[in-house]
N, C-alpha and C positions, 0 to 999 in steps of 0.2 A: 105262727105259720103258721094255722090253717084258718085263719081270716084272710092273709093276703096267696095263699095257694087253693081254696077250698073250691074254686067256680073255675078250676082249670078243664079246659076240652078233650076232649081224644089226639085232635090231631094237636093242638101244643103242649100234650107231654112228649111226642111222639117228635116230636123236630126237637124240642130239647134232647132227647135223647142222641136221635140222629148227629147232633151237632155236638154233642159231650160237655152240654152244660152244667153249672155247679153256683152251689152256694157256699163260700168260702166263709166256714167256723171262726171265728178267732175268742182264741181263751177261753175253749168251752169248758176247763177247770174238769171239776166232780160231774158235769153236764148236768147242772143244777137249771141251769140257764139254755141249754141246746134244743133247736126244733127236733120234733116229734121225726123219726127217721120216718115210718110210714108217709107220716102224709107228705113230705117230702124225693119221697119213691115217685107216690102216684103221682105226683108230679112232672114225672119227668127228669128231676135233678138227682145230682151224684152231692153226699156231700164232702166236704174237702176241709178237713179239722186242721188248725195247726196252734201248737201253745208247747211255750216254754218250757214248762215242766217235765220233764221224763215221768214221773209217778202220775200227774194230771195226763198226760198222753195215754200212760198204760192202763189208767182208768177206764177214760173215756171211749179209747178202743174195744176194749172189752163188755162196755155197753153198748154200743154200736153195734160190736156184734150179735149179741143176745136178742137186739133189734132188729138186725135184717135177717139171721134166722128163725126168729119168728114169723115173718112177712111169706105170703102162698106167690113170690114169682109165677108162680105158672098162672095163674092167673090173668097176668099181663102180656102180648103178645109181645111186646118189649120189654127193657127192663134196664134202669139207667144201670152203670157199675157199683161198684158195693163201696162204699163210702172208705175212705184214707184219713188218716191221722197222722198228723209230722211234728215233731220237736225240733221247733222255729223259732226264729223274733221275727215279730210281724212288722217289722222295719224293712230287715234286711229281706224279706220275702218280697216286698213291694218293690225294693230295688234290684231283687235279683230272681223274679218267681219260678224261672228256668232250673234253676241252683235247687228246686225240689219238687222237683215234676210239673211245673204248674203254669199254665197259659191265663194270666189274667183277662184276656179278652174272652173266655169260657166263662169265668163268673156272672151271674146278672145278680145274684143276692150279696151283700158285707154283711157279715150276719155278726155285731159285733157284742160280744158277754162282758159281765161288768169290769172290764180291763183297762177302759180310759176314765175311771172315776181314782185309779192308782198310779195313777200318771200325773210328772209333774205338770204346767200349765203349759209350758215349752211342750212336753215331745207330744200333750195329748193335740195342740192346735201345728204340729208338724204332721201327726200323725193325721188328722179329717182333711187338713188341708188336702193332703194325698188321695185322700181317700177319696172324697169329689175330683180330685182335678179326672182322675183315672175313671172311677164310675161313672159320675154324674155330669162331665162335662157336656158340651156339641159334640167334642170329638168320642168320646168316650162311649155317650148315648145319644145316638140323633135319633132313635125312637120315642124317646122317654119310657123305656120300660124297667129301666132296673132301678133297684131297691138298696136302700143300705137302712137296715136296722140296728139301731142304737140299745142296748138295753142298761139302765145307770137307777141307781137312784138320784133325782132331779130335787134341788136345793127347794122349789115351790109346793112342790109334794109333801115335804119333810122339813114343818116350819121348827125351829127350835132343838132340833135333832145333830146331835155333834158328832161327827163318825172320827173313830181312831184311825182306823184302814185305811180308808179311802175321802175321797173328795166329791162333796154335793154341787155338781156342776148345773146348772141352770140349761133349759132345751135353746135358751138365747143364743146359749154360750155353743153350742153343739151343731146348730143349725144353721147360723152363721158362720162357725169355722169352715165345714163344709162346703157353704154357698161359694164363701172368697176362693177355696181351691177350686170347684166345680165350675165360676166365673158366670153364673144364672142363676137368676134367683129359684129356692128349694123347698116343698113345704111339707108337714105331718102330716099323711093321709090316716093313718092308723097308730090305736096304742091301745095297750092293754097291759092292765096295771097287777101287780101281785102284791103281795107280803111277803118278805124275806128280813129274820132275824130284827123286827120291828121297826124294819122299814117301810117305804112303799118307793116301789122299782118297778120300774114301767119299760117295758119294748116297745120300740117310738120308732115306726117306718118311716124313712123319709126320700120321698120321691122328687126329679123336676117338672117344674115352674112347667 
């Protein structure tokens, strides 16, 4: 996340705070993949996290509170709101965001932790198509500033690896499905790879062409 937000100007930060801009973190689980809160805070974003697991939400909430309390907000002229963690299904959140107190127009970055690999092809296509429509289409992103970050173990990076708990999808599957929803070409702008339980996992940032 620092590679995406590291060059934030003071003007950009203040504008985001004034407009209540958010990063929607989906499926943070135990926070292994979640973005660094200090980085997102200094960039002017509030973290809004959702997870279907009550246990995961509690762990994520405790972790974020520790990070939040460690940030010296007194050095900032203006700070975003404290992070929120909500127990909710992602599909329901996209369909009825107001039910969890979320305005999707305020979301600049969709940050999808490794849950896409745990879904069926049909469910994954449905979710990615809807995210593309909402966030990266001409209507949803006229200035081409919004981003979708997808964290996953991709098939091309893990040849010969067989997973019992998740599906190794390709970059092409992710980007093409998002693009269908957006109704326009998209491209990968940044990648960051790391090892997780003997798999190469990549955080892939996607934007509109």
